[in-house]
Structures are given as C-alpha cells and as structure tokens.
VOBA-1610 file (N, C-alpha, C; in pm, whole numbers, padded with zeros to 5 digits, always signed):
BEGIN
Met-03687-01118+04023Met-03679-01221+03919Met-03637-01160+03785Tyr-03695-01047+03750Tyr-03665-00979+03624Tyr-03518-00942+03618Arg-03469-00892+03737Arg-03328-00853+03742Arg-03237-00973+03720Lys-03274-01089+03778Lys-03192-01210+03761Lys-03188-01253+03616Ile-03309-01250+03551Ile-03315-01289+03409Ile-03233-01192+03324Ser-03245-01062+03353Ser-03172-00961+03276Ser-03022-00982+03290Gly-02977-01009+03414Gly-02836-01033+03436Gly-02787-01156+03363Trp-02871-01262+03363Trp-02835-01387+03295Trp-02823-01365+03144Leu-02921-01287+03088Leu-02919-01257+02944Leu-02796-01174+02908Ala-02762-01079+02996Ala-02645-00996+02970Ala-02519-01081+02963Met-02507-01180+03058Met-02390-01267+03057Met-02385-01351+02931Leu-02503-01396+02885Leu-02507-01473+02761Leu-02460-01390+02642Leu-02504-01263+02639Leu-02463-01175+02529Leu-02312-01152+02529Val-02255-01131+02649Val-02111-01113+02660Val-02038-01237+02614Ala-02087-01355+02658Ala-02023-01480+02619Ala-02030-01502+02469Ala-02143-01459+02407Ala-02159-01476+02263Ala-02064-01385+02185Met-02029-01270+02246Met-01941-01176+02178Met-01794-01216+02187Leu-01756-01291+02288Leu-01615-01322+02310Leu-01547-01391+02193Pro-01606-01494+02131Pro-01538-01558+02018Pro-01513-01461+01904Ala-01608-01370+01878Ala-01590-01273+01769Ala-01475-01179+01799Gln-01464-01136+01928Gln-01355-01047+01964Gln-01221-01118+01953Ala-01219-01246+01997Ala-01094-01322+01990Ala-01052-01341+01845Ala-01151-01362+01756Ala-01120-01384+01616Ala-01063-01258+01551Ala-01101-01141+01608Ala-01054-01015+01550Ala-00905-00992+01577Ala-00849-01053+01681Ala-00707-01036+01712Ala-00625-01131+01626Pro-00522-01082+01556Pro-00442-01171+01472Pro-00373-01279+01554Glu-00362-01396+01495Glu-00288-01505+01558Glu-00140-01469+01568Tyr-00090-01398+01467Tyr+00050-01353+01465Tyr+00051-01201+01453Leu+00098-01133+01557Leu+00099-00987+01560Leu+00244-00938+01553Ile+00272-00856+01453Ile+00407-00803+01431Ile+00418-00668+01503Lys+00498-00662+01607Lys+00524-00536+01676Lys+00632-00463+01599Phe+00594-00350+01539Phe+00673-00286+01433Phe+00692-00139+01466Ala+00818-00096+01477Ala+00849+00042+01518Ala+00913+00120+01404Thr+00898+00252+01411Thr+00958+00340+01310Thr+00971+00480+01367Leu+01065+00556+01312Leu+01078+00696+01348Leu+00977+00784+01275Ala+00912+00729+01172Ala+00817+00807+01092Ala+00703+00857+01179Pro+00670+00986+01172Pro+00563+01040+01256Pro+00425+00992+01210Pro+00329+00985+01302Pro+00192+00954+01263Pro+00141+01055+01160Gly+00066+01008+01062Gly+00010+01096+00961Gly+00104+01127+00846Ser+00231+01082+00854Ser+00325+01106+00745Ser+00298+01010+00629Thr+00357+01043+00515Thr+00344+00956+00397Thr+00382+00813+00431Trp+00494+00797+00502Trp+00544+00663+00535Trp+00444+00588+00623Met+00393+00654+00728Met+00301+00584+00818Met+00170+00549+00748Asn+00121+00637+00663Asn-00003+00608+00592Asn+00010+00483+00506Leu+00125+00469+00439Leu+00144+00352+00354Leu+00171+00226+00437Leu+00235+00241+00551Leu+00253+00125+00640Leu+00117+00075+00691Glu+00028+00166+00721Glu-00105+00127+00767Glu-00184+00059+00655Glu-00163+00104+00531Glu-00225+00033+00418Glu-00170-00109+00404Trp-00041-00123+00428Trp+00022-00255+00424Trp-00041-00347+00529Asp-00061-00295+00649Asp-00124-00374+00755Asp-00264-00420+00713Gln-00342-00329+00655Gln-00477-00364+00612Gln-00474-00474+00506Gln-00380-00462+00412Gln-00366-00563+00307Gln-00329-00699+00365Val-00236-00700+00459Val-00191-00826+00522Val-00305-00891+00599Arg-00381-00812+00674Arg-00493-00867+00753Arg-00600-00927+00661Glu-00627-00855+00552Glu-00731-00905+00461Glu-00686-01034+00392Gln-00564-01036+00341Gln-00519-01152+00264Gln-00487-01273+00352Ser-00464-01249+00481Ser-00440-01361+00572Ser-00567-01403+00645Gln-00681-01345+00609Gln-00807-01369+00680Gln-00794-01341+00829Gly-00721-01236+00862Gly-00710-01193+01001Gly-00607-01269+01083Arg-00530-01357+01021Arg-00432-01436+01098Arg-00304-01357+01128Leu-00274-01255+01045Leu-00149-01181+01057Leu-00178-01031+01051Gly-00111-00956+01135Gly-00131-00811+01134Gly-00018-00741+01208Phe-00022-00607+01204Phe+00082-00525+01265Phe+00028-00447+01384Lys+00116-00421+01478Lys+00093-00319+01580Lys+00207-00220+01565Phe+00174-00096+01528Phe+00276+00002+01497Phe+00311+00089+01617Tyr+00439+00125+01622Tyr+00491+00219+01721Tyr+00562+00330+01644Pro+00489+00435+01603Pro+00548+00539+01518Pro+00613+00650+01599Gly+00678+00741+01526Gly+00725+00864+01587Gly+00839+00850+01685Gly+00913+00738+01680Gly+01027+00721+01770Gly+00989+00691+01913Val+00866+00644+01939Val+00825+00615+02077Val+00902+00498+02136Gln+00961+00414+02051Gln+01044+00304+02098Gln+01193+00340+02098Gly+01224+00468+02075Gly+01362+00512+02077Gly+01421+00525+01938Asp+01551+00553+01935Asp+01625+00564+01809Asp+01640+00424+01748Glu+01692+00418+01625Glu+01699+00289+01555Glu+01785+00184+01628Pro+01898+00220+01689Pro+01970+00119+01768Pro+01886+00064+01883Asp+01801+00148+01943Asp+01713+00102+02051Asp+01612+00001+01997Ile+01558+00030+01879Ile+01461-00061+01817Ile+01526-00196+01788Leu+01648-00193+01736Leu+01717-00318+01706Leu+01747-00398+01832Lys+01784-00330+01938Lys+01809-00398+02065Lys+01681-00467+02115Lys+01568-00399+02103Lys+01441-00458+02147Lys+01401-00574+02057Met+01439-00569+01930Met+01413-00683+01841Met+01495-00805+01884Arg+01618-00782+01928Arg+01700-00894+01973Arg+01642-00962+02097Phe+01573-00884+02180Phe+01511-00939+02301Phe+01363-00974+02279Asn+01319-00972+02152Asn+01183-01011+02115Asn+01075-00918+02174Gln+01116-00798+02215Gln+01017-00701+02260Gln+00951-00633+02139Leu+01024-00627+02029Leu+00972-00583+01900Leu+01010-00689+01798His+00936-00690+01685His+00962-00790+01582His+01019-00730+01454Gly+01002-00600+01435Gly+01047-00542+01310Gly+01038-00391+01311Gly+01075-00332+01197Gly+01069-00187+01188Gly+01095-00139+01046Ala+01063-00013+01024Ala+01099+00056+00900Ala+01223+00139+00932Phe+01336+00103+00872Phe+01465+00161+00908Phe+01521+00249+00797Ser+01599+00347+00840Ser+01679+00425+00746Ser+01812+00353+00724Gly+01899+00413+00642Gly+02030+00354+00619Gly+02110+00339+00747Tyr+02089+00429+00842Tyr+02160+00423+00970Tyr+02132+00288+01038Gly+02006+00252+01049Gly+01972+00124+01109Gly+02016+00006+01025Ile+02007+00021+00893Ile+02051-00086+00802Ile+02199-00116+00822Gly+02276-00014+00854Gly+02419-00035+00877Gly+02448-00131+00990Tyr+02358-00141+01088Tyr+02375-00236+01198Tyr+02340-00378+01156Met+02258-00390+01051Met+02212-00522+01008Met+02295-00579+00895Tyr+02322-00495+00796Tyr+02402-00539+00680Tyr+02465-00415+00617Ser+02580-00377+00668Ser+02641-00250+00629Ser+02678-00239+00481Pro+02712-00349+00408Pro+02745-00331+00265Pro+02632-00266+00184Ala+02507-00281+00230Ala+02396-00220+00156Ala+02406-00068+00153Arg+02485-00011+00242Arg+02496+00134+00246Arg+02587+00189+00137Val+02638+00101+00053Val+02707+00152-00066Val+02612+00239-00147Met+02482+00212-00133Met+02380+00290-00203Met+02369+00432-00148Glu+02434+00460-00035Glu+02427+00592+00027Glu+02558+00670+00019Leu+02656+00618-00049Leu+02781+00693-00059Leu+02754+00830-00121Pro+02815+00935-00067Pro+02785+01070-00117Pro+02831+01091-00261Phe+02752+01170-00332Phe+02786+01215-00468Phe+02816+01097-00562Leu+02738+00990-00549Leu+02761+00870-00629Leu+02662+00860-00745Phe+02533+00881-00717Phe+02429+00864-00819Phe+02381+00999-00871Glu+02354+01001-01000Glu+02311+01126-01063Glu+02158+01135-01076Asp+02090+01021-01082Asp+01945+01026-01099Asp+01882+00894-01053Phe+01749+00889-01058Phe+01676+00771-01011Phe+01701+00649-01099Asp+01722+00670-01229Asp+01749+00556-01318Asp+01873+00481-01271Glu+01978+00556-01237Glu+02100+00492-01190Glu+02077+00418-01059Ile+02004+00480-00969Ile+01975+00419-00839Ile+01898+00288-00858Asp+01794+00293-00941Asp+01710+00174-00961Asp+01788+00062-01028Tyr+01873+00098-01123Tyr+01950-00004-01193Tyr+02046-00076-01097Val+02123+00001-01022Val+02221-00060-00930Val+02150-00139-00820Arg+02045-00082-00766Arg+01969-00153-00662Arg+01919-00287-00714Gly+01866-00289-00836Gly+01815-00413-00894Gly+01923-00520-00907Gln+02046-00477-00936Gln+02156-00572-00949Gln+02201-00628-00814Phe+02173-00552-00708Phe+02222-00591-00576Phe+02116-00659-00488Met+01988-00654-00524Met+01883-00691-00429Met+01897-00833-00375Glu+01925-00929-00461Glu+01938-01067-00414Glu+02052-01078-00314Glu+02162-01011-00343Glu+02277-01011-00252Glu+02242-00944-00119Phe+02169-00835-00125Phe+02128-00767-00002Phe+02038-00856+00083Glu+01939-00918+00022Glu+01846-01004+00096Glu+01920-01118+00165Thr+02016-01177+00093Thr+02096-01285+00151Thr+02179-01234+00269Gly+02234-01114+00255Gly+02315-01056+00362Gly+02233-01027+00487Phe+02115-00973+00470Phe+02027-00949+00585Phe+01994-01080+00654Arg+01960-01181+00575Arg+01919-01310+00632Arg+02032-01373+00712Ala+02153-01360+00661Ala+02269-01416+00733Ala+02290-01345+00866Gly+02248-01220+00874Gly+02264-01143+00997Gly+02148-01158+01094Gly+02047-01238+01057Gly+01935-01261+01147Gly+01811-01179+01118Tyr+01802-01125+00997Tyr+01689-01039+00961Tyr+01633-01078+00826Glu+01506-01047+00806Glu+01442-01068+00676Glu+01411-00931+00618Leu+01474-00900+00503Leu+01447-00775+00432Leu+01323-00796+00348Leu+01211-00740+00393Leu+01083-00761+00324Leu+01064-00663+00209Gly+01111-00541+00227Gly+01092-00440+00122Gly+01198-00334+00131Trp+01236-00283+00015Trp+01334-00173+00007Trp+01257-00042-00002Met+01309+00061+00060Met+01244+00192+00050Met+01352+00299+00043Glu+01310+00422+00029Glu+01400+00535+00023Glu+01350+00645+00115Ile+01444+00725+00165Ile+01407+00848+00235Ile+01417+00965+00138Gly+01510+00954+00041Gly+01520+01055-00065Gly+01654+01126-00066Phe+01667+01221-00157Phe+01791+01297-00169Phe+01807+01392-00050Val+01924+01386+00010Val+01953+01457+00134Val+02019+01592+00105His+01973+01695+00176His+02029+01829+00165His+02066+01881+00303Met+02152+01982+00305Met+02185+02051+00429Met+02081+02161+00456Phe+02023+02159+00574Phe+01932+02265+00620Phe+02005+02343+00729Ser+02009+02473+00717Ser+02091+02552+00809Ser+02024+02684+00845Lys+02073+02741+00954Lys+02022+02871+00998Lys+02089+02986+00923Glu+02207+02959+00868Glu+02279+03056+00786Glu+02312+02989+00652Pro+02323+03066+00543Pro+02348+03005+00413Pro+02481+02930+00408Val+02481+02818+00339Val+02602+02738+00318Val+02632+02737+00169His+02742+02802+00130His+02783+02809-00010His+02895+02712-00043Ser+02965+02663+00060Ser+03085+02583+00034Ser+03113+02493+00154Leu+03207+02402+00134Leu+03251+02318+00245Leu+03315+02403+00355Glu+03380+02511+00314Glu+03442+02601+00412Glu+03335+02661+00504Asp+03220+02696+00446Asp+03109+02746+00528Asp+03064+02641+00628Met+03055+02515+00582Met+03009+02407+00669Met+03105+02384+00785Arg+03233+02408+00761Arg+03333+02385+00867Arg+03316+02482+00983Ser+03249+02594+00959Ser+03229+02692+01066Ser+03093+02677+01133Arg+03015+02577+01091Arg+02881+02558+01147Arg+02883+02451+01257Arg+02777+02452+01337Arg+02754+02346+01436Arg+02663+02242+01370Val+02725+02145+01306Val+02654+02050+01219Val+02620+01923+01296Trp+02499+01880+01285Trp+02455+01755+01349Trp+02514+01633+01280Leu+02554+01534+01360Leu+02588+01400+01311Leu+02500+01301+01385Trp+02434+01213+01309Trp+02354+01108+01373Trp+02449+01020+01453Gln+02436+01027+01584Gln+02532+00965+01675Gln+02554+00817+01644Gly+02682+00780+01625Gly+02716+00640+01601Gly+02708+00597+01456Asp+02687+00692+01364Asp+02672+00656+01222Asp+02806+00659+01150Pro+02861+00544+01110Pro+02991+00543+01040Pro+02988+00616+00906Met+02875+00611+00835Met+02866+00679+00707Met+02878+00830+00724Gly+02801+00886+00817Gly+02808+01029+00842Gly+02945+01070+00893Lys+03003+00988+00980Lys+03135+01018+01035Lys+03241+01021+00924Ala+03234+00923+00833Ala+03331+00919+00723Ala+03317+01041+00633Phe+03193+01082+00607Phe+03170+01201+00523Phe+03229+01326+00588Phe+03203+01344+00718Phe+03251+01463+00785Phe+03404+01460+00801Asn+03460+01342+00826Asn+03606+01332+00832Asn+03669+01372+00699Ala+03608+01323+00590Ala+03660+01355+00457Ala+03647+01503+00426Ser+03547+01567+00486Ser+03520+01709+00459Ser+03595+01802+00553Gly+03659+01747+00657Gly+03725+01832+00755Gly+03629+01905+00846Ile+03510+01846+00869Ile+03406+01908+00952Ile+03402+01838+01087Ser+03390+01915+01195Ser+03376+01859+01330Ser+03230+01870+01373Pro+03153+01762+01360Pro+03009+01768+01387Pro+02977+01752+01535Val+02848+01768+01566Val+02796+01747+01701Val+02713+01619+01700Pro+02761+01509+01761Pro+02687+01383+01757Pro+02565+01387+01851Leu+02449+01351+01796Leu+02325+01348+01874Leu+02234+01238+01822Ser+02152+01183+01909Ser+02044+01096+01863Ser+01946+01177+01780Ile+01882+01112+01685Ile+01788+01184+01599Ile+01671+01241+01679Val+01635+01177+01790Val+01521+01224+01869Val+01554+01354+01943Asp+01683+01392+01946Asp+01723+01515+02015Asp+01746+01633+01920Val+01728+01610+01790Val+01765+01713+01692Val+01677+01836+01702Tyr+01545+01819+01708Tyr+01455+01935+01708Tyr+01485+02026+01828Thr+01499+01964+01945Thr+01528+02043+02065Thr+01663+02114+02053Ser+01761+02043+01997Ser+01896+02100+01984Ser+01901+02215+01884Leu+01816+02209+01780Leu+01803+02322+01689Leu+01740+02441+01760Ser+01646+02412+01848Ser+01576+02519+01921Ser+01668+02589+02019Thr+01758+02513+02084Thr+01846+02571+02185Thr+01974+02629+02127Gly+02003+02597+02000Gly+02125+02647+01938Gly+02245+02556+01955Leu+02225+02438+02014Leu+02336+02343+02026Leu+02389+02305+01888Ile+02297+02297+01790Ile+02335+02278+01650Ile+02262+02383+01567Asp+02318+02412+01448Asp+02251+02508+01360Asp+02237+02455+01217Thr+02287+02334+01193Thr+02282+02276+01059Thr+02252+02126+01070Val+02160+02078+00987Val+02124+01937+00987Val+02116+01888+00843Tyr+02119+01758+00825Tyr+02103+01701+00691Tyr+01982+01608+00691Cys+01897+01624+00592Cys+01779+01539+00578Cys+01716+01566+00442Thr+01609+01498+00411Thr+01536+01519+00286Thr+01431+01629+00306Pro+01383+01689+00198Pro+01277+01789+00212Pro+01153+01733+00282Leu+01114+01610+00247Leu+00996+01549+00309Leu+01019+01528+00458Ala+01136+01478+00495Ala+01166+01456+00637Ala+01172+01588+00714Ala+01225+01692+00650Ala+01234+01822+00718Ala+01097+01873+00758Ile+00997+01845+00672Ile+00860+01887+00704Ile+00798+01792+00806Ala+00814+01661+00785Ala+00754+01563+00875Ala+00806+01579+01017Leu+00936+01607+01031Leu+00997+01621+01164Leu+00997+01764+01214Gln+00947+01858+01131Gln+00936+02000+01166Gln+01072+02069+01183Trp+01178+02010+01130Trp+01311+02073+01141Trp+01317+02201+01059Phe+01237+02208+00953Phe+01243+02326+00866Phe+01201+02452+00940Thr+01124+02438+01049Thr+01079+02556+01123Thr+01193+02624+01198Lys+01306+02553+01211Lys+01421+02607+01283Lys+01536+02644+01190Thr+01516+02628+01060Thr+01622+02658+00963Thr+01563+02744+00851Gly+01645+02834+00799Gly+01596+02924+00694Gly+01653+02897+00557Tyr+01755+02809+00550Tyr+01827+02789+00425Tyr+01844+02640+00395Val+01846+02609+00265Val+01865+02471+00219Val+01971+02473+00110Ser+02072+02387+00123Ser+02172+02375+00017Ser+02110+02305-00103Asp+02130+02362-00221Asp+02074+02302-00342Asp+02150+02176-00383Val+02267+02155-00326Val+02347+02035-00357Val+02293+01918-00275Ser+02259+01808-00342Ser+02217+01688-00268Ser+02340+01605-00235Leu+02348+01562-00109Leu+02464+01488-00062Leu+02458+01341-00104Thr+02341+01283-00091Thr+02324+01140-00120Thr+02177+01109-00132Asn+02145+00988-00174Asn+02007+00941-00173Asn+01992+00844-00056Ala+01920+00885+00047Ala+01909+00805+00168Ala+01818+00685+00146Ile+01864+00569+00194Ile+01791+00443+00173Ile+01710+00407+00297Gly+01631+00301+00282Gly+01555+00248+00394Gly+01512+00105+00366Gly+01460+00039+00468Gly+01416-00099+00450Gly+01307-00137+00549Leu+01221-00229+00505Leu+01117-00288+00590Leu+01170-00424+00635Val+01190-00439+00765Val+01265-00554+00816Val+01192-00617+00933Val+01197-00752+00941Val+01156-00824+01061Val+01269-00917+01102Ser+01268-00958+01226Ser+01371-01049+01274Ser+01343-01190+01223Asn+01449-01265+01198Asn+01432-01405+01160Asn+01367-01485+01271Ala+01393-01446+01396Ala+01334-01517+01510Ala+01182-01515+01501Phe+01125-01402+01457Phe+00979-01395+01439Phe+00937-01457+01306Phe+01007-01420+01200Phe+00967-01464+01065Phe+00966-01616+01054Asn+01065-01682+01113Asn+01076-01827+01099Asn+00968-01903+01175Lys+00899-01835+01266Lys+00789-01899+01338Lys+00658-01896+01259Leu+00654-01816+01153Leu+00531-01805+01074Leu+00512-01928+00986Pro+00388-01970+00964Pro+00363-02075+00864Pro+00410-02029+00726Gly+00440-02123+00639Gly+00495-02093+00508Gly+00410-01996+00427Asp+00276-02011+00434Asp+00191-01924+00354Asp+00198-01779+00402Leu+00213-01761+00535Leu+00222-01624+00587Leu+00360-01564+00561Gln+00463-01647+00559Gln+00595-01598+00519Gln+00591-01545+00376Ala+00531-01623+00288Ala+00521-01582+00147Ala+00438-01454+00134Leu+00329-01446+00211Leu+00243-01327+00207Leu+00320-01204+00254Leu+00396-01219+00361Leu+00470-01105+00416Leu+00578-01059+00319Arg+00645-01154+00255Arg+00748-01118+00156Arg+00685-01045+00037Asp+00576-01102-00017Asp+00515-01044-00137Asp+00458-00904-00109Thr+00385-00892+00001Thr+00325-00761+00032Thr+00431-00662+00077Gly+00538-00710+00141Gly+00646-00621+00182Gly+00718-00562+00063Arg+00744-00648-00037Arg+00809-00598-00159Arg+00721-00492-00226Glu+00591-00521-00231Glu+00497-00427-00292Glu+00489-00297-00212Ala+00485-00308-00078Ala+00480-00188+00007Ala+00605-00104-00013Gly+00721-00169-00027Gly+00845-00097-00050Gly+00841-00016-00179Glu+00792-00078-00285Glu+00784-00007-00414Glu+00688+00111-00406Lys+00577+00092-00333Lys+00483+00204-00314Lys+00549+00317-00235Leu+00626+00279-00134Leu+00693+00380-00052Leu+00796+00457-00135Ile+00870+00388-00221Ile+00967+00455-00306Ile+00897+00557-00396Ala+00791+00514-00464Ala+00720+00603-00555Ala+00661+00723-00482Ala+00597+00697-00367Ala+00534+00805-00293Ala+00638+00900-00234Thr+00750+00846-00186Thr+00855+00930-00127Thr+00916+01022-00232Arg+00941+00968-00351Arg+00998+01052-00457Arg+00901+01165-00495Ala+00774+01131-00509Ala+00676+01233-00545Ala+00661+01336-00434Asp+00656+01291-00310Asp+00633+01383-00199Asp+00756+01469-00169Asn+00876+01418-00198Asn+00994+01503-00183Asn+00991+01619-00281Glu+00944+01592-00404Glu+00932+01700-00502Glu+00830+01804-00454Lys+00717+01757-00403Lys+00616+01850-00351Lys+00669+01927-00231Ser+00750+01859-00151Ser+00802+01922-00030Ser+00897+02036-00062Val+00973+02024-00173Val+01060+02134-00215Val+00976+02259-00242Leu+00865+02241-00312Leu+00777+02354-00340Leu+00716+02410-00212Glu+00681+02320-00121Glu+00623+02363+00007Glu+00725+02443+00088Leu+00848+02397+00090Leu+00953+02468+00165Leu+00976+02608+00107Lys+00977+02617-00025Lys+00994+02748-00089Lys+00876+02839-00056Ala+00755+02781-00055Ala+00637+02860-00022Ala+00641+02907+00124Arg+00706+02829+00209Arg+00720+02867+00350Arg+00832+02967+00373Gly+00903+03005+00266Gly+01005+03108+00277Gly+01147+03059+00291Leu+01170+02927+00285Leu+01308+02879+00292Leu+01380+02911+00161Glu+01505+02950+00173Glu+01584+02989+00056Glu+01679+02876+00017Phe+01673+02834-00110Phe+01762+02730-00160Phe+01889+02796-00213Ile+02003+02754-00160Ile+02131+02818-00188Ile+02204+02742-00299Glu+02234+02812-00407Glu+02311+02752-00515Glu+02454+02726-00470Pro+02516+02620-00518Pro+02654+02590-00477Pro+02751+02696-00527Gly+02851+02727-00445Gly+02956+02818-00486Gly+03075+02741-00541Ala+03186+02809-00554Ala+03306+02747-00612Ala+03357+02632-00527Gly+03323+02635-00397Gly+03370+02529-00307Gly+03296+02399-00321Phe+03203+02393-00414Phe+03127+02269-00436Phe+03146+02221-00580Ser+03265+02232-00634Ser+03287+02187-00771Ser+03283+02034-00778Glu+03247+01982-00895Glu+03232+01837-00910Glu+03360+01759-00878Pro+03477+01800-00927Pro+03598+01725-00892Pro+03623+01719-00742Glu+03595+01830-00671Glu+03615+01830-00526Glu+03519+01735-00457Leu+03395+01732-00504Leu+03295+01644-00443Leu+03327+01497-00469Ile+03377+01465-00588Ile+03415+01328-00619Ile+03533+01284-00533Glu+03628+01374-00514Glu+03743+01343-00429Glu+03698+01322-00284Leu+03603+01405-00240Leu+03548+01389-00105Leu+03481+01253-00091Arg+03402+01214-00192Arg+03336+01083-00190Arg+03437+00970-00179Asp+03544+00978-00258Asp+03642+00870-00258Asp+03719+00862-00127Arg+03742+00978-00063Arg+03807+00977+00068Arg+03716+00910+00172Ala+03587+00943+00167Ala+03492+00879+00260Ala+03483+00729+00233Ala+03481+00692+00106Ala+03473+00550+00070Ala+03595+00474+00121Arg+03714+00537+00110Arg+03836+00470+00157Arg+03830+00442+00307Glu+03777+00538+00383Glu+03765+00516+00528Glu+03669+00401+00558Leu+03558+00396+00487Leu+03458+00290+00509Leu+03511+00154+00463Ile+03590+00154+00358Ile+03652+00029+00310Ile+03758-00019+00408Asp+03839+00073+00459Asp+03945+00036+00553Asp+03888-00025+00680Ser+03771+00020+00721Ser+03707-00034+00842Ser+03620-00155+00812Asp+03613-00195+00682Asp+03532-00309+00636Asp+03382-00286+00657Tyr+03344-00159+00672Tyr+03200-00129+00680Tyr+03136-00152+00544Ile+03205-00110+00439Ile+03165-00140+00301Ile+03283-00210+00235Pro+03268-00336+00193Pro+03380-00408+00131Pro+03425-00340+00002Ala+03555-00347-00024Ala+03610-00288-00146Ala+03543-00345-00269Ala+03514-00477-00266Ala+03453-00542-00382Ala+03314-00486-00411Thr+03241-00452-00305Thr+03106-00395-00322Thr+03114-00257-00386Phe+03210-00177-00340Phe+03228-00043-00397Phe+03269-00051-00544Glu+03362-00140-00575Glu+03410-00153-00712Glu+03299-00207-00803Lys+03218-00298-00751Lys+03106-00350-00830Lys+03008-00237-00861Thr+02982-00153-00762Thr+02890-00039-00782Thr+02942+00055-00890Arg+03070+00086-00884Arg+03128+00176-00984Arg+03125+00113-01123Ala+03149-00019-01130Ala+03144-00087-01259Ala+03003-00088-01315Leu+02904-00110-01229Leu+02764-00109-01273Leu+02725+00029-01324Leu+02768+00133-01253Leu+02736+00269-01296Leu+02803+00302-01430Lys+02927+00261-01445Lys+02998+00285-01571Lys+02928+00216-01686Gln+02886+00091-01663Gln+02814+00015-01767Gln+02682+00081-01801His+02609+00121-01697His+02477+00182-01719His+02490+00314-01795Arg+02588+00394-01758Arg+02604+00524-01824Arg+02649+00509-01968Ser+02730+00406-01994Ser+02774+00384-02132Ser+02660+00334-02220Asp+02559+00272-02159Asp+02445+00222-02234Asp+02342+00330-02267Gln+02354+00445-02200Gln+02256+00552-02222Gln+02290+00631-02348Pro+02190+00675-02423Pro+02216+00752-02545Pro+02279+00887-02511
//
C-alpha cells in the first residue's frame, strides 16, 4: 500500500512540474548559427543578447546557438536558413555578400583610414542596407565588425611581390577576396574557412588574412610567426534572421528583436574594437613579429590596387558603381569637414 501511495505521489509531483518546464521553453525559438568559437568575445555577447531577449519577452522568445562552425561554413548556414532548418546567424562580410552584396562596399581594401570614417559612412548607408536585406528575404537586426584585417604568414611579407610567392588562402567562393587577389596578381588557394587551421598545419597554405582577435580565437596565430602591419580592410558583419521566421513573430516581438539586435550590434562593435587592440599586444607577447611595410606597399600603389579590385566588382555588379561613388563622395565630404 505504501509503495502504491508513493508511486501515486511521485506521478503527481511530475505532473505538477510539467507546466513549469513547458513555460521555460520559449514559444518562439531562434536557431542561430555562427563561426564564432564558444567562449569568444562574440559568443559571450550573443549569449547576453539571448538573456536580454528572454527577459524582456517574459520567456516567449529566445535563441538556440550553434557556435564554432558546427553548422558548416556561412554558405551552408544560409542554405539551411532557406530550408528553415536554421533561422539566423552572425555573419561576416562573406556571408553578407550572399544576402546583399552592395553592403560590402564597406570592405573594399584600403578605403577607410579610421573608425570615424567607417562610422560616418555606415550611418549614411544603414537605412539603405536594411532595405536591401529585407528585399532579399532577410532582416538585418544589427551591424557588427570583425575588425581590421592583416596578413598572417609563416615567412615575413614586406611587399606584394613577397605575397605573390606565398601559398595564400582565399575564402572559397568570395568575390571580394578574389577581386583583391586578381588586382594584386596573386594566385591564392581557395578553401572553406573550416579547413584553414588544418591546411596551415599541413603546409597546404602558409599565409592567411584575418583580424588579430580572430587569429587568436581560431588559433591560426599558432601556425604563423609574422603579421603584416598594413591593414587590408575593415571586415564587416551582421546579425541576421530570415524573413520567413521574422514575419511569423507577433509585432511586439519583432520590435523587441530589432531593438535588442541593434543594441547587441553596437556592443559587438565596441567590444571587437577594444579586443582587437588587446589582441595585438597579446600576439606580440606570444612572439609574433609585426612587419613594417616596404617600398612595395606605397600608398599610391595600394590605392591603385583598390580601384582595380573595385572595377572588377563593379563590372560583375557585385557592388554597383553608384554605391562605390556614393561612398567616395561621403568620404571626401567627411574628410573636408575635419579640422
């Protein structure tokens, strides 16, 4: 008899717990993928974003994260979003190019001199970018940055001529990288980003491009001893969900996701800039040598290289001519306004 009563009480306790457990699961769960490794600056801030969304929605909306490239490279993530297997992701400029390529005008090499210029031009373009993403089937919730990109190599790189003799990685399928290397006369080795670490280890490649923070997060710095002091570009990023998912949300949750996404993006930009500066010091402390540019990296040559890459991207309509000219006009205006 005691056993029967105990069993009955246990079933009652389980039944009483079920509603609480069900309430803990969000009504709307965003399956969200990223290449950012667990424990990185980016993932920590994404997890803070999830906590904020859950609290402000009273548990109705939340994220399920897939970090570290477990869902594949960015084209793989986008394909899964089209089939509703994923709902969103934190993308680099490479992935953004598949959604709204004109936004990559912000990544043209040797274009911006400092963060003030970047922030000014981005501010002028944001409404246009958001509209472009939406027309392509995506909601741009927040803008982010990966940071200023440098060449990391096993041997010092003093000039473009040095780079032409290296086995340089190209993010496979990236029109921006391809245009840059074509303009530079470099024959790169195309690989998915998930294969880079292994390829550095085996010697298939000996030179890669990334930010100081990314080099540490992805551990690429352990396979390279030198860093070019010349920054190639400022790599962009975005927090994106598919319209197919976003449009199913009630209006209040759409507004919440937009507001918190914009805020998360600004936090990511600030943290990424600060952590890239710290990462430079960390890389130097780890013994990596920063190589000053030689004569082969003069400013006129780099500007000509940029314009050759831009012409290729314009000819293919990856970046419209009007977008490039607007960017140059904005920069000219901004620079003329500075004391």
